[in-house]
Structures are given as C-alpha cells and as structure tokens.
Backbone as a chain_set.jsonl record, in Angstrom:
{"seq": "MSYDALRHFADSWGLVFMGLVYVTLIGWHFLPDGRQRSAEAALAIFEDQTEADHG", "coords": {"N": [[8.958, 62.668, 138.166], [6.298, 61.078, 139.624], [5.631, 59.051, 142.547], [3.473, 57.308, 142.146], [3.328, 57.147, 139.346], [5.807, 56.014, 138.758], [5.524, 53.591, 140.091], [3.424, 52.453, 138.627], [4.663, 52.163, 136.122], [6.731, 50.325, 136.788], [5.207, 48.128, 137.588], [4.032, 47.356, 135.204], [5.622, 47.634, 132.602], [8.128, 47.093, 133.657], [7.856, 44.504, 134.639], [7.4, 43.137, 132.249], [9.866, 43.567, 130.973], [11.652, 42.227, 132.754], [10.675, 39.642, 132.441], [11.285, 39.138, 129.741], [14.091, 39.247, 129.829], [14.565, 37.046, 131.467], [13.565, 34.897, 129.873], [15.307, 35.134, 127.699], [17.827, 34.586, 128.886], [17.442, 31.953, 129.741], [16.878, 30.735, 127.295], [19.303, 31.049, 126.029], [20.917, 28.928, 126.689], [20.006, 26.89, 125.074], [20.94, 27.307, 122.517], [22.817, 26.349, 119.541], [25.573, 25.745, 120.321], [25.312, 25.894, 123.009], [25.142, 23.937, 125.078], [27.72, 22.877, 125.178], [29.221, 25.177, 125.834], [28.114, 25.709, 128.33], [28.954, 23.486, 129.777], [31.725, 23.897, 129.709], [31.875, 26.276, 131.167], [30.979, 25.392, 133.632], [33.088, 23.795, 134.441], [35.196, 25.535, 134.542], [36.131, 26.669, 136.903], [37.759, 24.76, 137.977], [39.957, 24.612, 136.324], [41.992, 26.57, 136.803], [42.902, 25.713, 139.297], [43.927, 23.193, 138.678], [46.019, 23.866, 136.94], [47.647, 25.3, 138.688], [48.392, 23.34, 140.49], [49.962, 21.683, 138.895], [51.853, 23.397, 137.981]], "CA": [[8.077, 61.527, 138.077], [5.72, 60.812, 140.93], [5.726, 57.676, 143.016], [2.418, 56.516, 141.513], [3.695, 56.905, 137.947], [6.914, 55.069, 138.782], [4.976, 52.297, 140.495], [2.659, 51.932, 137.495], [5.645, 51.741, 135.121], [7.408, 49.117, 137.266], [4.255, 47.024, 137.605], [3.658, 46.919, 133.865], [6.748, 47.447, 131.699], [9.235, 46.472, 134.377], [7.592, 43.073, 134.668], [7.618, 42.639, 130.885], [11.309, 43.576, 130.744], [12.268, 41.136, 133.518], [10.267, 38.391, 131.812], [12.067, 38.967, 128.517], [15.465, 38.928, 130.225], [14.542, 35.664, 131.958], [13.413, 33.992, 128.733], [16.54, 35.225, 126.919], [18.909, 33.881, 129.569], [17.142, 30.523, 129.712], [16.99, 30.297, 125.911], [20.708, 31.088, 125.626], [21.461, 27.581, 126.886], [19.535, 25.995, 124.029], [21.554, 27.621, 121.238], [23.549, 25.178, 119.065], [26.759, 25.428, 121.122], [25.023, 26.254, 124.397], [25.436, 22.855, 126.014], [29.177, 22.802, 125.302], [29.678, 26.352, 126.576], [27.698, 25.554, 129.72], [29.847, 22.5, 130.397], [33.017, 24.558, 129.899], [31.737, 27.242, 132.254], [30.846, 24.649, 134.887], [34.394, 23.245, 134.807], [36.207, 26.59, 134.482], [36.683, 26.923, 138.227], [38.758, 23.74, 138.279], [41.11, 24.746, 135.429], [43.06, 27.311, 137.468], [43.425, 24.871, 140.36], [44.72, 22.138, 138.058], [47.252, 24.468, 136.43], [48.483, 25.687, 139.834], [48.936, 22.118, 141.065], [50.978, 21.12, 137.998], [52.778, 24.446, 137.574]], "C": [[7.581, 61.217, 139.487], [5.851, 59.338, 141.29], [4.693, 56.798, 142.318], [2.757, 56.187, 140.06], [4.835, 55.886, 137.869], [6.436, 53.67, 139.149], [4.194, 51.658, 139.357], [3.603, 51.419, 136.406], [6.315, 50.435, 135.528], [6.469, 47.915, 137.25], [3.923, 46.514, 136.215], [4.898, 46.62, 133.025], [7.959, 46.84, 132.387], [9.079, 44.961, 134.435], [7.813, 42.447, 133.294], [9.116, 42.55, 130.593], [11.989, 42.43, 131.487], [11.899, 39.782, 132.94], [11.056, 38.112, 130.546], [13.523, 38.623, 128.823], [15.542, 37.484, 130.696], [14.471, 34.673, 130.805], [14.679, 33.983, 127.877], [17.665, 34.431, 127.569], [18.674, 32.376, 129.602], [17.323, 29.992, 128.294], [18.417, 30.256, 125.419], [21.336, 29.697, 125.715], [21.102, 26.647, 125.732], [20.014, 26.383, 122.63], [22.416, 26.431, 120.808], [24.773, 24.797, 119.906], [26.546, 25.696, 122.609], [25.392, 25.184, 125.394], [26.948, 22.74, 126.242], [29.713, 23.984, 126.113], [29.289, 26.272, 128.045], [28.585, 24.562, 130.447], [31.222, 23.107, 130.65], [32.965, 25.541, 131.057], [31.647, 26.541, 133.602], [32.198, 24.124, 135.359], [35.495, 24.299, 134.869], [36.859, 26.836, 135.84], [37.795, 25.932, 138.563], [40.006, 23.864, 137.412], [42.265, 25.463, 136.111], [43.692, 26.473, 138.569], [44.308, 23.776, 139.795], [46.039, 22.697, 137.55], [48.183, 24.848, 137.58], [49.124, 24.448, 140.457], [50.072, 21.542, 140.216], [52.071, 22.116, 137.643], [53.987, 24.465, 138.371]], "O": [[8.372, 61.11, 140.423], [6.145, 58.497, 140.441], [4.998, 55.668, 141.938], [2.501, 55.076, 139.597], [4.825, 55.001, 137.013], [6.895, 52.681, 138.577], [4.288, 50.449, 139.143], [3.366, 50.357, 135.83], [6.456, 49.53, 134.705], [6.891, 46.803, 136.932], [3.565, 45.346, 136.06], [5.19, 45.453, 132.763], [8.741, 46.137, 131.747], [10.055, 44.224, 134.297], [8.355, 41.346, 133.192], [9.578, 41.56, 130.025], [12.821, 41.731, 130.908], [12.72, 38.865, 132.945], [11.455, 36.974, 130.301], [14.118, 37.79, 128.14], [16.488, 36.772, 130.357], [15.237, 33.71, 130.766], [15.079, 32.93, 127.381], [18.377, 33.689, 126.892], [19.627, 31.603, 129.5], [17.869, 28.904, 128.112], [18.727, 29.512, 124.489], [22.188, 29.341, 124.901], [21.842, 25.703, 125.454], [19.526, 25.826, 121.646], [22.72, 25.576, 121.639], [24.977, 23.613, 120.173], [27.506, 25.721, 123.38], [25.912, 25.499, 126.464], [27.395, 22.529, 127.369], [30.565, 23.805, 126.983], [30.042, 26.715, 128.913], [28.932, 24.773, 131.609], [31.822, 22.859, 131.695], [33.909, 25.629, 131.843], [32.174, 27.034, 134.599], [32.428, 24.02, 136.564], [36.629, 23.974, 135.22], [38.039, 27.182, 135.9], [38.682, 26.246, 139.358], [41.031, 23.266, 137.742], [43.408, 25.016, 136.011], [44.908, 26.523, 138.754], [45.344, 23.461, 140.381], [47.079, 22.06, 137.715], [49.401, 24.725, 137.445], [50.27, 24.5, 140.902], [51.029, 20.98, 140.75], [53.095, 21.741, 137.073], [54.863, 25.299, 138.144]]}, "num_chains": 1, "name": "protein.A"}
C-alpha cells in the first residue's frame, strides 16, 4: 500500500471510524444504568484506600 493510498484511507474512513467510536463512548454514559456505573467508577479509586485504612 502506498503512502498516498494510506493517507486517503485515513482521511476518509479513519475519520469516520474515530467519529463512531467517539459517539459510542459518549452515548455509553446515557444508557439506563450509565449514570450509576459512572458514579461507581468515579469513586472506585477511594474504595481500596478506605479498605486499607480499616483493614
């Protein structure tokens, strides 16, 4: 594959693919349990610290 063909592919289909991945990851938050899972993920870093302090 030549550089020009690879560049053309990246400029067209690569951009479409990255756009779809972006929309999918943003939309994942708006699923029915997305808000709860996001809150759990945001607090997950503090769970190990709390268990170590009380352990």
